[in-house]
C-alpha positions in Angstrom: 0.0 0.0 0.0 1.0 3.6 -0.5 1.4 5.4 2.8 3.0 8.7 3.8 6.6 8.7 5.3 5.2 9.3 8.8 2.8 6.4 8.6 3.5 2.8 9.6 1.4 0.2 7.7 0.1 -2.4 10.2 -2.3 -4.6 8.2 -5.2 -4.6 5.8 -8.6 -4.5 7.7 -10.5 -6.7 5.3 -9.8 -9.3 2.7 -8.2 -12.7 2.2 -4.8 -11.9 3.6 -3.5 -14.1 6.4 -0.6 -12.8 8.5 2.0 -15.2 9.8 2.1 -15.4 13.6 -1.5 -14.2 14.1 -4.2 -16.1 12.1 -6.9 -13.8 13.6 -5.3 -10.7 12.1 -7.4 -9.8 9.0 -8.4 -12.8 7.0 -12.0 -11.5 7.1 -12.8 -13.5 3.9 -12.1 -16.8 5.6 -13.5 -15.9 9.0 -16.6 -13.8 8.1 -17.0 -14.1 4.3 -16.1 -10.4 4.0 -13.9 -9.5 1.1 -14.1 -5.7 1.3 -16.1 -2.7 2.4 -16.5 0.9 1.5 -16.0 3.8 4.0 -15.7 3.0 7.7 -15.0 4.4 11.1 -12.5 2.9 13.6 -12.9 3.8 17.3 -11.0 2.8 20.4 -13.5 2.2 23.2 -11.2 3.9 25.7 -11.5 1.3 28.4 -8.5 0.2 30.4 -8.2 -3.6 30.6 -8.8 -5.0 34.1 -5.9 -7.4 34.9 -8.1 -9.3 37.5 -10.1 -10.6 34.5 -7.5 -12.2 32.3 -10.1 -14.1 30.1 -11.8 -10.8 29.1 -10.1 -7.9 27.4 -12.2 -4.9 28.1 -10.0 -2.7 25.8 -11.3 -3.1 22.3 -11.1 -1.5 18.9 -14.5 -1.1 17.2 -14.9 -0.8 13.4 -18.1 0.2 11.7 -18.3 0.0 7.9 -21.0 0.6 5.3 -21.5 -1.5 2.2 -19.8 -4.9 2.7 -19.2 -7.4 -0.1 -18.2 -11.1 -0.1 -16.3 -11.1 -3.4 -13.7 -9.1 -5.3 -14.9 -6.1 -7.3 -17.9 -5.3 -5.0 -19.6 -8.5 -6.0 -20.9 -11.5 -4.1 -22.9 -11.4 -0.9 -23.9 -7.8 -0.1 -24.4 -6.7 3.5 -25.5 -3.1 4.1 -23.6 -2.4 7.4 -21.1 -4.4 9.3 -19.5 -4.1 12.8 -16.2 -5.6 13.8 -15.0 -5.8 17.4 
């Protein structure tokens, strides 16, 4: 991807890409049948994780997107709105 010199690319948000070392990072096509979306909003919920509850991570990044598609080229299954947590 093309990013500015002051930006570090972390990962694609949607699509078929699988990143070594973390199978849950991206790969939304395999996990949720989501190939791509149009515009979206990413929000940090601002909560601090409570170390006394190690099985639950209260700190979360929430992603809301509009039109969502299940295949390349805005084809396939069409979902109007999608939320990722």
